[in-house]
Structures are given as C-alpha cells and as structure tokens.
PLY file of the C-alpha trace (Angstrom):
ply
format ascii 1.0
element vertex 404
property float x
property float y
property float z
element edge 403
property int vertex1
property int vertex2
end_header
-0.10 -0.05 0.15
0.98 3.65 -0.77
2.06 6.25 1.88
-0.80 8.45 2.82
-0.47 12.42 1.75
-0.53 14.73 5.12
-2.12 18.16 4.27
0.15 20.54 4.00
-0.46 23.64 5.21
-2.49 26.62 4.09
-2.81 24.99 1.05
-6.30 23.30 0.82
-7.08 19.25 0.73
-7.60 17.63 -2.59
-11.01 15.77 -2.40
-11.79 13.52 -5.69
-15.44 12.89 -5.60
-16.25 9.87 -8.01
-19.33 9.70 -9.24
-20.77 6.55 -11.86
-24.16 8.40 -13.71
-23.44 11.40 -16.04
-26.89 12.49 -15.87
-28.47 14.56 -12.87
-30.52 12.45 -10.63
-31.27 12.97 -6.43
-27.51 11.42 -5.94
-25.69 14.51 -8.08
-28.07 17.10 -7.44
-26.64 16.17 -3.42
-23.53 16.08 -5.06
-23.62 19.49 -6.74
-25.16 21.09 -3.69
-21.74 20.02 -1.42
-19.49 21.11 -3.78
-21.13 24.67 -4.31
-21.12 24.73 -0.55
-17.70 23.49 -0.28
-15.09 25.80 1.92
-12.59 26.21 -1.13
-10.24 27.62 1.12
-9.96 24.45 3.18
-10.57 22.05 0.23
-9.79 21.71 -3.09
-12.43 19.48 -5.62
-12.22 17.24 -8.46
-14.50 15.12 -9.94
-14.65 11.37 -12.12
-17.87 10.83 -13.80
-18.74 10.40 -17.40
-19.16 13.19 -19.66
-22.39 13.94 -20.12
-24.38 16.91 -17.53
-23.10 16.20 -14.49
-19.88 17.18 -15.89
-21.12 20.15 -17.52
-22.44 21.57 -14.04
-19.45 20.70 -12.31
-17.46 22.44 -14.90
-19.62 26.11 -14.16
-19.00 25.36 -10.60
-14.90 25.66 -11.22
-14.38 22.04 -10.89
-11.83 20.01 -12.69
-13.50 17.33 -14.19
-11.82 13.88 -15.55
-14.37 12.09 -17.69
-14.54 8.23 -17.43
-16.36 5.55 -18.49
-18.21 3.05 -15.62
-19.51 -0.15 -15.98
-21.84 -1.59 -13.85
-20.40 -4.58 -12.13
-23.57 -5.70 -11.02
-25.30 -7.12 -13.62
-23.44 -10.10 -14.31
-26.42 -11.89 -15.95
-27.36 -13.10 -19.59
-30.27 -13.72 -20.72
-30.70 -17.13 -22.71
-34.44 -16.35 -24.41
-36.60 -16.04 -21.75
-34.68 -16.86 -18.89
-31.56 -14.86 -17.16
-28.87 -16.67 -15.82
-25.16 -16.02 -13.99
-22.71 -15.38 -16.77
-19.01 -16.40 -15.39
-17.30 -14.85 -18.08
-19.19 -11.73 -17.84
-18.58 -11.48 -14.24
-14.59 -11.44 -14.53
-14.83 -8.93 -16.96
-16.83 -6.20 -15.07
-13.77 -7.83 -12.69
-11.03 -6.42 -14.97
-12.95 -3.14 -15.56
-13.32 -2.02 -12.76
-10.00 -2.78 -11.68
-9.07 -1.18 -14.84
-11.14 2.06 -13.57
-9.58 1.67 -9.87
-5.96 2.65 -11.38
-7.09 5.51 -13.55
-8.85 6.80 -10.35
-4.97 6.20 -8.42
-3.26 7.34 -11.19
-5.40 10.47 -11.14
-5.44 10.65 -7.06
-1.78 11.02 -7.04
-1.09 13.77 -10.27
-3.63 16.03 -8.65
-1.85 15.16 -4.69
-5.12 13.70 -3.86
-6.25 14.10 0.07
-9.60 11.52 0.58
-11.14 9.70 -2.32
-15.14 9.78 -1.73
-17.69 7.72 -3.82
-20.93 9.40 -4.13
-22.72 6.57 -6.21
-23.15 3.02 -6.43
-20.89 1.64 -8.68
-17.87 4.35 -7.49
-17.72 1.95 -4.56
-15.53 -0.88 -5.83
-13.40 1.37 -8.42
-12.48 3.71 -4.77
-12.10 0.88 -2.55
-9.25 -0.17 -5.14
-7.74 2.97 -5.24
-8.06 3.55 -2.11
-5.74 0.46 -1.95
-3.19 1.23 -4.27
-2.44 5.21 -3.13
-3.39 4.99 0.82
-5.30 7.38 0.15
-8.13 7.45 2.66
-12.00 6.39 1.25
-15.12 7.74 2.07
-18.33 6.48 0.91
-21.47 7.88 0.63
-24.10 5.60 0.58
-27.26 6.69 -0.50
-28.94 2.87 -1.64
-30.78 0.13 -0.02
-29.81 -3.17 -1.26
-31.95 -5.84 -1.55
-28.64 -8.41 -2.77
-27.46 -10.07 0.03
-24.28 -10.58 -1.91
-23.31 -7.55 -2.98
-24.19 -6.37 1.04
-21.49 -9.16 2.18
-19.29 -7.10 -0.55
-19.62 -4.10 0.14
-19.83 -4.81 4.04
-15.80 -7.06 3.68
-14.92 -3.24 1.83
-16.17 -0.74 4.64
-14.43 -2.65 6.89
-11.10 -3.27 5.73
-10.51 -0.13 3.69
-12.94 2.61 3.72
-12.75 5.02 6.41
-15.33 6.62 6.96
-19.68 5.72 6.01
-21.64 8.66 5.19
-25.74 7.23 5.29
-28.50 9.61 4.28
-30.77 8.46 6.55
-31.27 5.62 9.29
-33.15 3.35 7.70
-30.49 3.35 5.31
-28.10 2.88 7.53
-29.37 -0.54 9.09
-27.66 -2.28 6.41
-24.30 -1.40 7.99
-25.72 -1.79 11.78
-22.33 -3.87 12.61
-19.74 -1.27 11.35
-18.78 1.36 13.55
-16.88 3.69 10.89
-20.65 5.03 9.94
-22.56 8.35 10.53
-25.71 9.95 9.42
-26.02 12.90 7.70
-29.26 13.84 5.95
-29.09 15.42 2.47
-29.89 19.29 2.97
-31.50 21.02 0.75
-31.18 25.36 -0.04
-34.54 26.22 0.95
-34.05 29.69 -0.21
-33.89 28.65 -4.18
-36.74 25.82 -3.53
-39.80 27.67 -1.34
-43.05 29.06 -3.00
-43.48 31.15 -5.37
-47.20 32.74 -5.36
-46.22 34.54 -8.86
-44.75 31.08 -10.99
-47.48 29.07 -9.41
-49.67 31.45 -11.32
-47.87 31.87 -14.80
-47.75 27.60 -14.70
-51.07 27.03 -13.56
-52.66 29.85 -16.09
-50.00 27.33 -18.67
-51.89 24.56 -18.25
-55.65 26.39 -18.05
-55.45 25.75 -14.42
-57.60 28.06 -11.85
-58.81 27.97 -8.06
-61.32 24.85 -9.28
-58.63 22.70 -9.83
-56.18 20.93 -7.16
-53.21 19.61 -8.94
-51.16 17.04 -7.96
-47.99 16.17 -9.38
-45.03 13.88 -9.17
-41.93 14.99 -9.48
-38.33 12.50 -11.24
-37.00 10.42 -12.88
-39.98 8.18 -14.72
-39.28 4.52 -13.59
-41.97 1.37 -11.96
-39.22 2.01 -8.72
-40.89 5.83 -7.89
-44.19 4.20 -8.55
-45.50 6.44 -11.37
-48.15 3.33 -12.17
-49.59 3.69 -8.25
-50.02 7.66 -9.21
-51.87 7.21 -12.15
-54.21 4.31 -10.59
-55.18 7.01 -7.61
-55.78 9.32 -10.47
-58.63 7.27 -11.49
-59.90 6.49 -8.44
-59.91 9.84 -7.72
-60.94 11.73 -10.76
-64.47 9.85 -10.89
-65.08 11.30 -7.79
-63.25 14.57 -8.22
-63.53 15.27 -12.35
-61.69 18.58 -12.16
-58.54 17.58 -10.64
-55.46 17.65 -12.17
-52.53 15.43 -12.09
-48.70 16.44 -13.67
-46.24 14.12 -13.93
-42.62 15.83 -13.94
-39.62 13.81 -15.66
-38.04 11.89 -17.99
-37.33 8.35 -19.22
-34.47 7.32 -19.22
-33.44 3.73 -20.35
-35.09 1.37 -22.67
-36.62 -0.51 -19.80
-37.85 2.92 -18.42
-39.34 3.99 -21.91
-41.45 1.13 -22.35
-42.83 1.86 -18.72
-43.84 5.11 -19.60
-45.77 4.04 -22.90
-47.62 1.64 -20.26
-48.54 4.81 -18.34
-49.72 6.63 -21.51
-51.74 3.65 -22.59
-53.13 3.50 -19.08
-53.75 6.97 -19.04
-55.37 6.99 -22.47
-57.46 3.69 -21.41
-58.97 5.83 -18.90
-59.90 8.62 -21.08
-57.36 10.89 -18.58
-55.22 12.09 -21.68
-56.60 16.07 -20.05
-56.51 15.26 -16.69
-52.72 13.78 -15.95
-50.39 15.74 -17.89
-46.38 14.64 -18.30
-44.39 17.53 -19.15
-40.87 15.39 -19.56
-37.97 16.91 -18.61
-37.95 20.27 -16.51
-35.71 22.59 -15.38
-38.46 24.87 -13.85
-38.70 22.34 -10.62
-40.17 25.26 -8.15
-41.91 26.65 -10.47
-43.80 23.23 -10.95
-43.91 22.77 -7.53
-44.98 25.53 -6.09
-47.83 25.29 -9.02
-49.10 21.83 -6.91
-50.86 21.72 -4.19
-49.66 18.24 -2.97
-46.78 16.58 -4.32
-46.62 13.08 -4.54
-44.18 10.14 -3.65
-45.47 6.84 -4.24
-41.86 4.74 -4.00
-42.50 1.07 -3.81
-38.23 0.25 -2.82
-37.41 1.20 0.13
-35.99 4.84 -0.49
-33.07 5.86 1.43
-34.20 9.65 1.69
-35.22 11.02 -1.09
-34.67 14.69 -2.63
-38.28 15.41 -4.03
-39.28 14.73 -0.12
-37.28 17.45 0.85
-37.98 19.92 -2.03
-41.20 19.51 -1.73
-41.14 20.63 2.11
-39.16 23.45 0.71
-41.68 24.67 -1.17
-44.42 24.51 1.53
-46.29 21.92 -0.09
-48.78 18.97 1.20
-47.14 15.82 0.37
-48.49 12.22 -0.06
-45.75 9.46 0.31
-45.40 5.74 1.00
-44.12 5.00 4.33
-40.70 3.02 2.74
-37.23 3.64 3.69
-36.01 6.87 5.20
-39.48 9.19 4.15
-40.82 9.06 7.67
-37.53 10.18 9.22
-38.11 13.14 6.92
-42.47 13.60 7.28
-44.04 12.94 10.78
-47.21 11.66 9.15
-50.46 13.99 10.16
-48.01 16.91 11.39
-45.93 17.17 8.15
-47.54 14.77 5.40
-49.24 12.15 5.27
-47.72 8.62 5.10
-49.59 5.47 3.22
-48.56 1.79 3.66
-46.34 1.19 0.73
-48.33 -0.28 -2.48
-51.47 0.97 -1.83
-52.53 2.95 -4.74
-56.22 2.39 -3.00
-54.39 4.74 0.21
-53.02 7.11 -1.63
-56.62 7.83 -3.80
-57.91 8.28 0.19
-55.25 10.72 1.28
-55.97 12.23 -2.22
-59.00 12.53 -1.41
-58.83 13.86 2.21
-56.75 16.58 0.77
-58.99 17.78 -1.85
-62.04 18.22 0.89
-59.82 20.15 3.50
-57.63 22.40 1.91
-57.00 24.27 5.09
-55.00 20.43 6.05
-52.99 21.40 2.61
-52.03 24.61 4.55
-51.00 22.93 7.85
-49.12 20.49 6.63
-47.31 22.76 3.82
-46.08 25.26 6.55
-45.47 22.35 9.04
-43.34 20.48 6.36
-41.05 24.08 5.19
-40.82 24.86 8.79
-39.23 21.07 9.69
-37.09 21.33 6.13
-35.61 24.71 7.34
-35.11 23.37 11.03
-33.74 19.85 10.33
-32.29 19.36 6.78
-30.73 22.70 5.56
-27.79 22.70 3.16
-25.42 24.50 5.78
-26.31 21.52 8.42
-25.35 19.19 5.89
-22.11 20.70 4.76
-20.79 20.92 8.39
-21.39 17.90 9.31
-19.75 16.21 6.09
-16.74 18.52 5.96
-16.63 17.62 9.71
-16.00 13.89 8.82
-13.76 15.19 5.94
-11.55 16.10 9.24
-11.45 13.37 10.95
-10.49 11.26 8.43
-7.49 13.80 8.00
-7.12 13.26 11.43
-6.78 9.65 11.45
-4.92 9.66 8.43
-2.19 12.07 9.53
-1.32 9.52 13.01
0 1
1 2
2 3
3 4
4 5
5 6
6 7
7 8
8 9
9 10
10 11
11 12
12 13
13 14
14 15
15 16
16 17
17 18
18 19
19 20
20 21
21 22
22 23
23 24
24 25
25 26
26 27
27 28
28 29
29 30
30 31
31 32
32 33
33 34
34 35
35 36
36 37
37 38
38 39
39 40
40 41
41 42
42 43
43 44
44 45
45 46
46 47
47 48
48 49
49 50
50 51
51 52
52 53
53 54
54 55
55 56
56 57
57 58
58 59
59 60
60 61
61 62
62 63
63 64
64 65
65 66
66 67
67 68
68 69
69 70
70 71
71 72
72 73
73 74
74 75
75 76
76 77
77 78
78 79
79 80
80 81
81 82
82 83
83 84
84 85
85 86
86 87
87 88
88 89
89 90
90 91
91 92
92 93
93 94
94 95
95 96
96 97
97 98
98 99
99 100
100 101
101 102
102 103
103 104
104 105
105 106
106 107
107 108
108 109
109 110
110 111
111 112
112 113
113 114
114 115
115 116
116 117
117 118
118 119
119 120
120 121
121 122
122 123
123 124
124 125
125 126
126 127
127 128
128 129
129 130
130 131
131 132
132 133
133 134
134 135
135 136
136 137
137 138
138 139
139 140
140 141
141 142
142 143
143 144
144 145
145 146
146 147
147 148
148 149
149 150
150 151
151 152
152 153
153 154
154 155
155 156
156 157
157 158
158 159
159 160
160 161
161 162
162 163
163 164
164 165
165 166
166 167
167 168
168 169
169 170
170 171
171 172
172 173
173 174
174 175
175 176
176 177
177 178
178 179
179 180
180 181
181 182
182 183
183 184
184 185
185 186
186 187
187 188
188 189
189 190
190 191
191 192
192 193
193 194
194 195
195 196
196 197
197 198
198 199
199 200
200 201
201 202
202 203
203 204
204 205
205 206
206 207
207 208
208 209
209 210
210 211
211 212
212 213
213 214
214 215
215 216
216 217
217 218
218 219
219 220
220 221
221 222
222 223
223 224
224 225
225 226
226 227
227 228
228 229
229 230
230 231
231 232
232 233
233 234
234 235
235 236
236 237
237 238
238 239
239 240
240 241
241 242
242 243
243 244
244 245
245 246
246 247
247 248
248 249
249 250
250 251
251 252
252 253
253 254
254 255
255 256
256 257
257 258
258 259
259 260
260 261
261 262
262 263
263 264
264 265
265 266
266 267
267 268
268 269
269 270
270 271
271 272
272 273
273 274
274 275
275 276
276 277
277 278
278 279
279 280
280 281
281 282
282 283
283 284
284 285
285 286
286 287
287 288
288 289
289 290
290 291
291 292
292 293
293 294
294 295
295 296
296 297
297 298
298 299
299 300
300 301
301 302
302 303
303 304
304 305
305 306
306 307
307 308
308 309
309 310
310 311
311 312
312 313
313 314
314 315
315 316
316 317
317 318
318 319
319 320
320 321
321 322
322 323
323 324
324 325
325 326
326 327
327 328
328 329
329 330
330 331
331 332
332 333
333 334
334 335
335 336
336 337
337 338
338 339
339 340
340 341
341 342
342 343
343 344
344 345
345 346
346 347
347 348
348 349
349 350
350 351
351 352
352 353
353 354
354 355
355 356
356 357
357 358
358 359
359 360
360 361
361 362
362 363
363 364
364 365
365 366
366 367
367 368
368 369
369 370
370 371
371 372
372 373
373 374
374 375
375 376
376 377
377 378
378 379
379 380
380 381
381 382
382 383
383 384
384 385
385 386
386 387
387 388
388 389
389 390
390 391
391 392
392 393
393 394
394 395
395 396
396 397
397 398
398 399
399 400
400 401
401 402
402 403
C-alpha cells in the first residue's frame, strides 16, 4: 500500500469525488450542492464521472472534471431466451474493468495530490475502494441506496471493514444495512430552502399555462420515470380520484432514461388513454423549473415502491411548503411526520393514495397546515448548511486519523 499524503499547512486538501452516472438525479443534485458549498479555502474538489450533464454542471462550478466511463459490475447475468442466468465470464470481465478504472482513478489521485477519495454513488464503491488500497488515500463512501442483494451487501460490508475510512449514510433506514460497523455516520442530505420555496407568481404562471384555476386541485409527481418510483400507482390513484372529483389535475414531471423505462412510460400513457384522462394527467418530460412546477401543485405525491433511502423530491416539496402524500418506505418517515408535515400511506397501496388525495381535496386548510409544517421542518432539520457541516466534520476526522 502506498504512503498516505499529509495535508500541507496553508494548502487546501484535495477531495476526489467519484460518481458513476452522467445524468443528474437525486444523488448528483446532492453532489453538486456539496461542491457548491464546500469551503474552498480548506478543500479543493475534483470530479471523476462520465461526460455529460453532471460534468458540465461541475465545470460551471470551477471543478476540474476527469471523464471516465463506468461499468455496471453488479449486472453479471445474461439472458437466454426468456431466462436470465449467472454468467461467470461477464462477472470476470466486470472485475477487470473495475480494476482498470481503479488504476485510472489512482493515477489521477496521485497527480492531483488528493487526500480523500469520496464515492458519491453505488457503482463508484468498488473502484474507489481499490484506488484507496493502491494509493493509500482514505476512502469515504456516501451511501444512498438500500440494497436487497445479500451478495453485494456482503461484498460492500467486507470492503467497508477493510479499506473504507468512513461511510456517510443519508438516513437511519439506510444505515441498518451497515449496522454492525463502527465507521458510519448518518448525515441527512440538505436542501437550499431559499432556492426551493413557494413562489406565488411562478405558481400563477404555470397554472395559467395549463389552464388551471382555483377550482382545480393539482397533484404532482417529480423525478425520473421508473417503475421503482411508483408512477403506475400515481396513475391508478388518479383514475380512482377522478371518478369523484373530475376537476382534479395531475402533473408528471420527469423523463425516462433507459429503454426499459421508456417502455414503462409508454404503458403509463396507454393506461391514461384507456381511462380517458389525457386532459387531466399531463406529462411534461424533463424540466429545469422544478421549483415553479412544485409551487403550482397543491400536493406532491411520492409513491416509491422500493426502500427509498431519503428522496430528494421529499425535501424539495417540503421546502416549497407543499402538502405531501408518500408511501412510508425507507427514510421517508424520517423526513415526514405523519399527519403533521405530510401524510404517509402503507407501501404498495394505491387505494390508500387515493384516499389520502381525497382527504386533501376536501380539506384545503389541512393542505396548508401540512405544507407550512413541512417548510418549518425542512428549514430546521434538513438545511444544506447543516448537511455541509456534517460532511466537512467527517473530512476533518478522516484526515486527522490518516495523519497519525
């Protein structure tokens, strides 16, 4: 193992962030906030990621970017007709690719005098672990995923014990999978509550664009269109509610990335068409004016059907003073207090979603109270400054330990 670098007095410590995705989703938004709020007098950020939207945004923040391609080393199965089976050769190839990527990251870390290697995403874990072993630089993992694979949980648990300095966990629900480790710390993601807040003028403009007025109660779902995010549950709840409240409108904001997700989107559109709700359920595609669109909604719905660790959408909706209806999964109940700052529904219960939506249609005062409480809660507990202090405190601890 190489000797670790010691920070030089008066010079910022190099932090090499590694992210496997090029598009900007929740994890990438959090990374950009980290970079934006990083104390540049103490830390110098660098970024390894594929070329794309994330790289462009990082460069706008004066961050040196080193474009590298990543492989999904967790996908080690091949399809034979209708069946999927393990492929040892594919697994071996992915191991070799991860090792090659780790060597490239190690070269960059040495060249830029990096003091900490910070994996921001799931598929950055193995390459950063290997790079840390090669260079001797301490490795920090930002854990944002709740995994179901026992194999990969065992692999990551071993690595975390033998070569990862610290794990930053985004929620206590996410922390359970590493409950036996001592090198973990929960740091909730933070939101800029000034960048995301209810804007009456923006809300009026958006509602006028779609032809909505005070008669319409609007429900919105935000983020990448995927079956794991429960868009089909959102549509089924809309079908049920529309039968009683035909003036209600639903907004689907986001795009599908993969071919599988595009097929899922086609099925959603077909279901909307079969239900005759083309004029009531609007698909906007990708939008950058998320805060304005949220302001135009009366309620934001988060029907994740997976164990979502700590969805960025929840924090954004809370900051926008929106009432929220969400499945009680993963870290969502750590953000939302049921009946106080939002309504939580049992997972996979589209009828429960419809009942909660009906309650909020019939009770405008409850919507306002939930939104107001949500805003107060996110400002108090989930501000970006608090999150940044927690992360930089961990950097200080890791550097102090490495210097011993």
